TIVEXPA-408641 format. One record per residue (C-alpha): residue in one letter; z, x, y. Coordinates in steps of 0.25 Angstrom, whole numbers, padded with zeros to 4 digits, always signed. Each point is the difference from the previous one (the first is absolute). Layout:
// TIVEXPA-408641
AZXY
...
This chain:
// TIVEXPA-408641
M-0394+0506+0414
K+0001-0004-0015
F+0015+0000+0002
L-0001-0010+0011
L-0009-0009-0008
A+0009+0001-0012
M+0012-0004+0009
F-0007-0011+0006
L-0004-0006-0013
V+0014+0002-0006
L+0006-0008+0013
A-0011-0010-0001
I+0002-0003-0015
S+0016+0000+0001
G+0001-0006+0014
P-0001-0015-0003
S+0007+0001-0013
A+0012+0007+0006
F+0000-0010+0011
A+0000-0012-0010
D+0012+0007-0007
S+0008+0000+0013
E-0003-0014+0003
S+0005-0005-0014
K+0013+0008+0001
R+0011-0009+0005
Q+0007+0007+0011
N+0014-0001+0005
I-0001-0002+0015
L+0011+0001+0011
I-0003-0006+0014
K+0010+0005+0010
L+0002-0010+0011
D+0007+0005+0012
N-0003-0012+0009
G+0003-0015+0001
T-0002-0009+0012
N-0001+0012+0009
D-0013+0003-0006
L-0006-0012-0007
H-0013+0007-0002
S+0007+0010-0009
A+0008-0011-0008
F-0012-0008-0003
M-0009+0012-0004
A+0011+0004-0010
I+0002-0013-0006
K-0015-0003-0001
I-0003+0013-0006
G+0011-0002-0010
K-0006-0013-0004
V-0014+0007-0002
L+0006+0011-0008
L+0008-0010-0009
K-0013-0008-0003
K-0006+0013-0005
K+0011+0001-0010
N+0008+0011+0007
K+0016+0000+0000
V+0003-0001+0015
S+0013+0001+0007
I+0003-0001+0015
F+0011+0009+0005
A+0005-0006+0013
N+0008+0009+0010
L+0003+0002+0015
E-0005-0013+0006
G-0007-0005-0012
V+0013-0004-0007
R+0002-0012+0011
L-0012-0007-0006
F+0007-0002-0013
H+0013-0006+0006
E+0001-0015-0004
H+0002-0004+0014
Q-0013+0007+0005
P-0010-0011+0001
L-0013+0005-0006
N-0009-0011+0005
L-0007+0011+0008
N-0014+0002+0002
W-0008+0013+0004
G-0015+0001+0004
K-0010-0011-0006
S+0008-0002-0013
K+0003-0015-0002
K+0011+0004-0010
T+0014+0003+0005
F+0008+0012-0004
S+0008-0009-0009
D-0013-0005-0007
H-0004+0015-0003
Y+0014+0003-0004
K+0001-0011-0010
E-0013+0004-0006
F+0004+0014-0001
I+0013-0003-0008
S-0008-0010-0009
L-0010+0011-0003
G+0012+0009-0005
G+0002+0008+0012
K+0014+0005+0003
V+0007+0002+0014
L+0011+0010+0000
I+0008+0003+0013
C+0006+0013+0005
P+0015+0000-0003
H+0003+0008+0013
C-0009-0009+0009
A+0006-0013-0006
D+0014+0006+0002
A-0003+0004+0015
I-0004-0014+0003
G+0011-0006-0008
M-0009-0007-0010
P+0007-0003-0013
S-0008-0003-0013
K+0004-0015+0001
D-0008-0001+0013
L-0013+0005-0006
K-0012-0009-0003
K-0003-0004-0014
G-0008+0011-0007
T+0006+0011+0008
K+0012+0010-0003
I+0007+0011+0006
A-0003+0013-0007
D+0010+0011-0003
E-0003+0015+0003
K-0003+0002-0015
I-0011-0011+0000
V-0005+0005+0014
A-0002+0014-0006
E-0007-0006-0013
L-0009-0009+0009
F-0006+0012+0007
M+0000+0010-0012
N-0007-0010-0009
A-0010-0005+0009
D-0015+0004-0002
K-0003-0003+0014
V+0009-0003+0013
I-0006-0008+0011
S+0007+0000+0013
Y+0001-0011+0011
């Protein structure tokens, strides 16, 4: 019984400070976006969560692959809405980039649809395999949409 009480006191005392430390640490967060206009719910969630995390001073990158790459083609209109949001995907994207967010495109997915670097929206680039590996290896957290 004394052991349990001691453990409870240790957790009670260290719990809040441990939580505060984790909140103050700037994290490297990777958001993997598999969807584009085929699933606007996922696309909006990815970009909106990315903005929230950037505002908390984290480093955030979106890695677009599969259908997600199509969102970042310069000819894809982004005046898209989903749900009750009054902001378009374009509005969210511009805010994400202005807050320091990065968008990287899967090189294989871009190649599969014939999307060269010159056809990307401003603030987006095609990653090479080395960068893709580094994105995942260096991420503190990976969020998938």
